[in-house]
C-alpha positions as CSV (number, residue, x, y, z in Angstrom):
1,M,38.8,-142.8,114.5
2,T,38.0,-139.1,114.1
3,Y,38.7,-139.6,110.5
4,F,36.9,-142.8,110.2
5,L,33.7,-141.0,111.5
6,L,34.4,-138.4,108.8
7,G,34.3,-141.2,106.0
8,I,31.0,-142.3,107.7
9,C,29.6,-138.8,107.6
10,A,30.9,-138.3,104.0
11,F,29.2,-141.9,103.1
12,T,25.8,-141.1,104.9
13,V,25.4,-137.8,103.0
14,S,26.1,-139.4,99.8
15,V,23.5,-142.1,100.5
16,Q,20.9,-139.4,101.4
17,N,21.7,-137.8,97.9
18,I,21.3,-141.1,96.1
19,L,18.0,-141.8,97.6
20,K,16.8,-138.7,97.2
21,Q,17.4,-138.9,93.5
22,K,15.8,-142.4,93.6
23,F,12.6,-140.8,95.2
24,N,12.5,-138.2,92.4
25,K,12.5,-140.8,89.7
26,R,9.7,-142.9,91.5
27,C,7.3,-139.9,92.5
28,D,6.8,-136.6,90.7
29,G,6.2,-134.3,93.5
30,G,5.9,-134.7,97.3
31,T,9.1,-133.0,98.5
32,Y,7.6,-131.6,101.7
33,L,5.8,-134.8,102.8
34,F,9.1,-137.0,101.9
35,S,11.6,-134.4,103.7
36,A,8.9,-134.7,106.7
37,M,9.2,-138.6,106.6
38,V,12.9,-138.3,106.5
39,S,12.9,-136.1,109.5
40,L,10.7,-138.5,111.4
41,F,13.0,-141.6,110.8
42,A,16.2,-139.2,111.7
43,M,14.4,-138.7,114.8
44,I,13.9,-142.1,115.4
45,V,17.6,-142.8,115.1
46,F,18.3,-140.4,118.1
47,L,15.3,-141.9,120.1
48,V,17.1,-145.3,119.6
49,T,20.7,-144.4,120.2
50,G,19.8,-142.0,123.3
51,K,21.3,-142.6,126.4
52,E,20.9,-139.2,128.0
53,W,17.7,-137.5,128.5
54,F,18.5,-134.3,129.9
55,Y,16.9,-131.3,128.6
56,S,16.7,-127.6,129.3
57,A,14.3,-124.9,128.3
58,K,17.4,-123.0,127.3
59,L,17.8,-125.6,124.5
60,L,14.4,-124.7,122.8
61,L,16.5,-121.6,121.1
62,P,19.0,-124.0,119.3
63,S,16.2,-126.6,118.6
64,A,14.1,-124.2,117.0
65,G,17.0,-122.6,115.1
66,F,17.9,-126.0,113.7
67,A,14.3,-126.8,112.7
68,I,13.5,-123.4,111.0
69,S,17.0,-123.8,109.0
70,Y,16.0,-127.1,108.0
71,A,12.7,-126.3,107.0
72,V,13.7,-123.0,105.2
73,A,16.5,-125.1,103.2
74,T,14.1,-127.6,102.1
75,G,11.0,-125.4,101.1
76,A,13.4,-122.6,99.6
77,A,15.3,-125.3,97.4
78,M,12.2,-126.6,96.0
79,L,11.0,-123.0,94.9
80,A,14.5,-122.3,93.6
81,I,14.5,-125.4,91.2
82,Y,10.9,-124.3,90.2
83,Y,11.8,-120.8,89.3
84,G,15.5,-121.4,88.0
85,S,17.9,-124.1,87.0
86,L,18.1,-127.4,88.6
87,A,21.9,-127.6,87.9
88,K,22.7,-124.2,89.2
89,T,20.6,-124.6,92.2
90,S,22.2,-127.8,93.2
91,L,25.5,-126.5,92.8
92,I,25.2,-123.4,95.0
93,I,23.5,-125.5,97.8
94,S,26.4,-128.0,97.6
95,C,28.6,-125.0,98.5
96,S,26.7,-124.2,101.6
97,L,28.6,-126.5,103.9
98,L,31.6,-123.9,103.7
99,L,29.5,-121.7,105.8
100,P,30.1,-123.6,109.0
101,S,33.8,-123.7,108.1
102,F,33.8,-120.0,107.7
103,Y,32.1,-119.8,111.1
104,G,34.7,-121.7,112.9
105,I,37.4,-119.5,111.4
106,L,35.9,-116.1,112.2
107,F,34.1,-117.2,115.6
108,L,35.9,-120.0,117.0
109,D,39.4,-119.0,116.3
110,E,40.3,-121.9,114.4
111,S,43.8,-121.9,112.8
112,V,43.9,-121.2,109.0
113,S,46.8,-122.7,107.1
114,I,47.7,-122.4,103.6
115,T,46.7,-126.0,103.0
116,L,43.4,-125.4,104.4
117,I,42.9,-122.2,102.1
118,I,44.1,-124.1,99.1
119,G,41.8,-127.1,100.0
120,I,38.7,-125.0,100.2
121,I,39.5,-123.3,96.8
122,L,40.0,-126.7,95.2
123,L,36.8,-128.1,96.7
124,V,35.0,-125.3,95.3
125,V,36.6,-125.8,92.0
126,S,35.7,-129.6,92.2
127,L,32.2,-129.0,93.1
128,V,31.8,-126.8,90.0
129,M,33.6,-128.9,87.5
130,V,31.7,-132.1,88.5
131,N,28.4,-130.7,89.3
132,Y,27.9,-128.0,86.8
133,E,25.8,-128.9,83.6
134,K,23.8,-126.3,81.5
135,D,20.2,-127.6,81.4
136,A,18.5,-128.3,78.2
137,S,15.7,-125.8,79.4
138,D,18.0,-123.5,81.3
139,K,15.8,-120.7,82.5
140,K,17.1,-117.2,82.9
141,V,18.1,-116.0,86.2
142,S,15.2,-114.2,87.9
143,I,15.0,-112.1,91.1
144,K,12.7,-115.0,92.6
145,W,15.2,-117.8,91.9
146,I,18.1,-115.6,93.3
147,I,15.9,-114.9,96.6
148,F,15.0,-118.7,96.9
149,V,18.7,-120.1,96.2
150,T,20.0,-117.6,98.7
151,L,17.5,-118.9,101.4
152,A,18.4,-122.5,100.3
153,F,22.0,-121.8,100.7
154,I,21.7,-120.0,104.0
155,G,19.3,-122.6,105.7
156,N,21.4,-125.5,104.7
157,G,24.5,-124.0,106.0
158,M,23.0,-122.7,109.1
159,C,21.8,-126.2,110.2
160,S,25.4,-127.4,110.6
161,I,26.1,-123.8,112.4
162,V,23.3,-124.2,114.8
163,Q,24.7,-127.8,115.8
164,K,28.2,-126.1,116.2
165,A,26.9,-123.3,118.4
166,K,24.8,-125.4,120.6
167,T,28.0,-127.4,121.6
168,Q,29.9,-124.0,122.0
169,Y,27.3,-122.1,124.1
170,F,25.2,-125.0,126.0
171,G,28.1,-127.7,126.2
172,K,27.3,-131.4,125.2
173,D,24.6,-132.0,127.9
174,G,21.0,-132.4,126.2
175,D,22.4,-133.2,122.6
176,N,20.0,-136.1,122.2
177,L,16.9,-134.4,123.1
178,F,18.0,-131.1,121.3
179,M,18.1,-133.0,118.1
180,I,14.8,-134.9,119.1
181,V,12.9,-131.8,119.7
182,A,14.3,-130.0,116.7
183,L,13.6,-132.9,114.3
184,A,9.9,-133.1,115.6
185,M,9.5,-129.5,114.9
186,V,10.9,-130.0,111.4
187,V,8.4,-133.1,110.7
188,V,5.5,-130.6,111.9
189,I,6.8,-127.6,109.9
190,L,7.0,-129.9,106.7
191,V,3.4,-131.7,107.2
192,V,1.8,-128.3,107.4
193,M,3.7,-127.0,104.3
194,A,2.6,-130.4,102.4
195,L,-1.1,-129.9,103.4
196,L,-1.0,-126.2,102.4
197,S,0.7,-127.1,99.1
198,K,-2.2,-127.5,96.5
199,S,0.0,-129.5,94.4
200,E,1.0,-131.9,97.1
201,R,-2.0,-132.3,99.1
202,P,-3.8,-134.6,96.3
203,I,-0.7,-137.1,96.1
204,M,0.1,-137.4,99.9
205,G,-1.2,-141.0,99.8
206,K,0.9,-141.9,96.6
207,V,4.1,-140.5,98.1
208,V,3.8,-142.4,101.4
209,R,3.1,-145.6,99.3
210,C,6.1,-145.1,96.7
211,G,8.4,-143.2,99.0
212,W,8.2,-144.8,102.6
213,W,11.2,-147.2,102.5
214,L,13.2,-144.5,100.5
215,A,12.4,-142.0,103.4
216,L,13.4,-144.8,106.1
217,L,16.9,-145.5,104.7
218,C,17.3,-141.6,103.7
219,G,16.3,-141.0,107.5
220,V,18.4,-143.3,109.2
221,A,21.5,-142.0,107.0
222,N,20.3,-138.3,108.0
223,G,20.2,-139.4,111.6
224,L,23.7,-141.0,111.6
225,T,25.0,-138.0,110.0
226,N,23.8,-135.7,112.5
227,F,24.8,-137.9,115.4
228,F,28.3,-138.3,114.1
229,V,28.6,-134.4,113.4
230,I,27.5,-133.8,116.9
231,Y,30.0,-136.3,118.3
232,L,32.8,-134.7,116.7
233,N,31.5,-131.2,117.5
234,N,32.0,-132.5,121.2
235,R,35.5,-133.4,120.5
236,N,36.1,-129.8,119.3
237,F,37.1,-131.0,115.7
238,P,37.6,-127.9,113.6
239,A,34.5,-127.0,111.7
240,S,36.9,-125.4,109.2
241,V,38.1,-128.8,108.2
242,M,35.3,-131.2,109.1
243,F,32.8,-129.9,106.8
244,P,34.7,-129.4,103.7
245,V,36.0,-133.0,104.1
246,I,32.5,-134.2,104.5
247,S,31.5,-132.2,101.3
248,G,34.4,-133.3,99.2
249,G,34.2,-137.0,100.5
250,S,30.5,-137.0,99.4
251,V,31.4,-135.8,96.0
252,V,33.8,-138.5,95.5
253,I,31.7,-141.2,96.6
254,V,28.6,-140.1,94.7
255,F,30.9,-139.9,91.7
256,L,32.2,-143.5,92.3
257,Y,28.8,-144.8,92.6
258,S,27.5,-143.0,89.4
259,L,30.4,-144.3,87.4
260,I,30.3,-147.9,88.9
261,F,26.6,-148.6,89.5
262,N,24.8,-146.4,87.2
263,K,27.2,-146.7,84.4
264,E,27.2,-142.9,83.8
265,K,29.7,-141.6,81.4
266,F,31.5,-138.1,82.4
267,S,33.2,-135.8,80.7
268,V,36.9,-134.9,81.0
269,R,36.0,-131.8,82.7
270,Q,34.0,-133.8,85.4
271,I,36.8,-136.5,85.6
272,I,39.5,-133.8,86.1
273,G,36.9,-132.0,89.0
274,F,36.9,-135.5,90.7
275,A,40.6,-135.8,90.8
276,V,40.7,-132.2,92.3
277,G,38.3,-133.1,94.8
278,V,40.4,-135.9,96.0
279,A,43.7,-133.4,95.9
280,S,41.1,-131.1,98.3
281,I,40.5,-133.8,100.8
282,V,44.1,-134.6,101.1
283,L,45.2,-130.7,101.7
284,L,42.5,-130.3,104.1
285,N,43.6,-133.0,106.1
286,L,47.3,-132.1,106.5
């Protein structure tokens, strides 16, 4: 069951990436508002699936930590893409799920095996080989890009670390409302960012019209991902294994989707990278 849920998480992460790609093709701009709608629908998932409605004031800290991490990751990623390369930015952010893995090793005393080390190394190699492409209009590395891509990397990784730390320090009580409060904060933060954005404010109506159903599907996938990650956290599944498997699994699924449904052609390097990704998943599960 545990590995079945890991597979579900890898699938729902892949679905989110595919739907975000579709939104970018349908609507030029509107990142903040679209992300706010995704967060709103993800929050509804927890409202619908919630069975326990316990909450404590002490949970405001992890709720706020998750909300800030998510908002920083979203906003900084947009600015990093603006000031630098889309390919390089996407690649670096995709590696951020290694942060909760290192958190598990360093702070939760999770065991480190040779297969885990080799699996993580192969996963990074796979991400580079599959995702890295030189943009036709590749921009030079700037200080602003370095700052924003670093913030996006840290913010994205911190979302998962906060979820793991919440279970570690506060137990599994209040998981449902912890996420509802956190996602509500995210919605407010991103809507304010959209309203303050000069480029986004005029197109908010268009973003809602052309992207609401994509946001609905993406939000459900996001909510299910977070739901199952919390479920696995509560059963003390090692973070050092869980997040690399989810990341590597999503790479495999997106690759197959692009090959079968989008009829994309891949280079020899990317095909080898896909095979390396499969090998990394096998090693991470040994």
